Structures are given as C-alpha cells and as structure tokens.
N, C-alpha and C positions, 0 to 999 in steps of 0.2 A: 690300499687306498689308491683310487685312480684320480689323477689330476687332469686328464687330457693330454692331447698330443704335446710333446716336448716339455712336459713337466714331469718329475718322479719324485716319489717317496720311499724310502728304504726302510721305513718303520722308526726311524729316529730323526733323520735330516730330509730337507727338501732341496731338489736341485733344479735349476733350469738347465735343460740340456742344450738349449742353443747358444748359451754363453759359457756353459761348463762352470756354473758357479753354484755353490752349496749355501743353504740357510737353515738356521735353527728352527724357525718357524713358519706356519703356512702364510701368516701375516706378513712376514718378511721377503716370502717369496713372491706373494701378490704384488707387495709395494714395487719391489725391483721391477716386475712385469709392466707396471703402469707408468713408471717413469723412465724406464730405459729408453733409449733411441736405435737400440740395435735390432729391434724386433717390434711387432704391433699387437695389440692388446684390445680383447672385448670384454669391456666391463660387465656387460649383462650376463654373458655367459661364462665368465671368468676362464678364457681361453686365450692362448698366445697364438701368433701367426709369423710365419717366416717374413712376410714381405706386406706390404699395403695391397697388392693385387689379391693375395691369399685372404686377407681380412675382408676386402669388399666382395669377394665371391661369397664368403661366409655370409655377409649382410644381406646379400641379395637373395640366397638360397634358403636361408634359415627361416622357418616359419615364425619363430621368436621374434624376429625383427621386422615382420611384416606390416606393423602399426607403430614403429619407433622412429623418432626423428633422430636420426644419427648426426645431423648437424648442430644440434644444440648439446652444450655441455651437460645439461640435466637430463638429457636423453627421455623426454617425455614420451608416454605411451598413449595411443589413441584407440579408440573401440573400433573405429572403422577406417577404410583406406581413404574415404572421402574426407574425414576430419585431418587425417595426417596431410592430405594434399592441400586442404584449406589452409592448415597451418603455415605449410612451407610457402604458399602464395602470400600469406600475410606478413610472416616473419623473416622469410628468407628470399623474398623476391623472385619467386618462381613463376616462368611463364607456364601457365597450365595448358597451353596447346603445343607448344613444342618440346617443353621440359628443359629449357634453359635457365640459369640462375643468373641474377644481376647484382651488382653492388648496391645499388639503392633503388627505391620506389621510382623515382623519376627516370632512369635508365629503363626500367621494366615499361613504364608508359611508354616511352619513345620507341622501344623495341615491339610492343603490341600493336603498334600502327601497321607494322609489316604484314600483319594478320588480318587486317580490316579488309573487309570486301569493298569492291568498286561499286558502291550503290548510291553516291551522289551525282545526279546528273547536271552537267553544266548548265547555267541558267540562259546561255547563249547558243547552245547547240546539244547534239545528242551525245557527247563523249561524257563517260563516266569516271569519277575520281573517288580515292579513299577519304580525302579530307578537304575542307574549303579552302585551306592554303594552296592545296594542289591546283584547284580550280582557278584560284587568282593567278597563279605562276602562269597557266594556260590562258587566261584572259589578257593577263599584262604582257604576253609575247606577242599579241596581235594575230595570232594563228587561229584564233576561233572564227568561224563561219560567220558569227553575228557582226564581225567588224571590231568588235571591242578591243580595245588596247590600253596600255598603261596610262595614257593621259584620260581617257574616260574614266578608269578606276580611281585615279588620284581626284579627278574632278567630283566623282560621287562621293568618295571619302570624305570631302571637305563640305558639300551640301547637306550631308547628313547631320540634323540637329544636335547629335551627339558629338561632334568632331571636336568641340574643345577639349573633350576628356582624353583623346589619343592623339591629338595634333598640338605640337608646342607653339610657342610665339615665333619660332623661325620657320614653322612650317613643316617640320619634321615629325615623323611616327614615333610615339612614344609609348611604351606599355603604361598604362594607368595604374598597374599593380606594383611595379618595380622601377620604373623610370628607365628601362632599357630602351636605347635607340634603334631604330630600325629603317632603313634606307627605302623599304618598300612596304607596301600594305601586306601583301603575301608573307614577307618576313614577320611582320607583327603577328600574323595569324599562326604562322609557324611556332613562334615562339610560345604563343598562350596555349597551343595544342599540346606542346613538348614539356611545359613547365607546370609542374603540380601546384606550386602557389598562385600562379595567375590563371589557372584553367577556368576559374568561376567567371572570367570575364566573357566567356562564351555561353554561359548559361542564360536561360529566359530571363529578360528583363535587364540584363547588364548591357552595357554599351557597345560591346563588340557584337553581341547577338543582334541588337537593333541595327546595326551598320548591315550585317549580313542580310537581314531581312530587306533592308532598304535597297541593297545592291540587286537581290533577288527580283524585286519589284522593278527596277530601272533597266536592268539588261533582258533584251528580249530576243527569242529565239526568231 
C-alpha cells in the first residue's frame, strides 16, 4: 500500500518517516500529519511535506490545486482560474493588478490608487493627476500656472451652497460621513477617497461631488 513520500505501511502498522513514529490505523497517521507542527500537510492530496517551501512548491505545480483557494480553511474549488481570482479579490483582499494581499478592503482601496492612471487634468493648467485630492494639493500649493492658491480654494469651498455640510461652525473642514476633522480641503478629499464608509460623498449628487463641480467651473486655465 503506497501512502506517498515520507509515509509507510508495513502491512500491519503505519509510520511517519519524518517523525519516526508508528500508528495502528491510517486515520491515526493522517490525524498526526494534520496536527503536528513538525512538517506540512496537504489535505486535498493526503501528502506530507518536509517544509512550507516544499508544500508551496507542490501547491503551485500540481494541477489538482489550480483552482482551489488554499487561503480558505474549507479549501473551496472553482471551475475556472477567473472564478478563483474573483474569490480572492472579494474575500482575501487581493490586488488583481500586482498580486499583493491586504488585511482589509480599505487597505486594498488605498493601495489600488497607486495603479490609477494620471488621467485627471488640472482645472487650472495642463498637468494630470490620479485623484482630485492630488489636484487640490497642487492648487493649494500656489504652483499652478492659473495662479490659484490655498486662499482661493478655501474661498470657493465656502462659496459653494453645500458648504454647511462639510464646514463646521468653527470654519473647519469636517467629513459629513464620520465627523473627521481635516485642516485642508485636499485632506478632506483624501479622506473620502481612502475611506470605504465615506467614499459615497464623491458620488454624483452628493455634497463633495457638487463642490468638485463648482471648483471645476470657477478655476480657469
């Protein structure tokens, strides 16, 4: 009876060659392989490995594992590579562009901004940015050829008829979604771009979307 590498059956008893231990039943041997910390185990193939590297090599090269999520305890199978990838994006916060994993969805959202194309043209010049907050930092700095600076941005933010929703009674910027204080308008937009729970504020019809439209109308090249 063949049990695969590092396991042995002599017709009566079962042995783990890596640990030099005997077991009376196949189940007892497999339970040992599952729970020991001395070596690695593949539940799908019922195979033992001398190291994590050896197991990972097996997972990578074996066609049996081509559409199995090895990150899930239940090890679900998928019909296609696309379905497996979609699962890892949705449940394990995989960046489908560079292949990195993140602790939570918000960290993944922030990371994805690195992959964004610079396709947002400054309302005051011909420079391109990945995000509106990046454009605001440029405008607030006073380096835009349009001559727009932080005083102009603050004035426009207060002129917009939505201002009572994102400027408090002290005149400070506050996120309407979570009450987070921001010292600059660019900081407020950075926050809503990075925060999953507050990102709706930039959607069409919301107060910050209307403010962005107002700024685009007032800042001229």
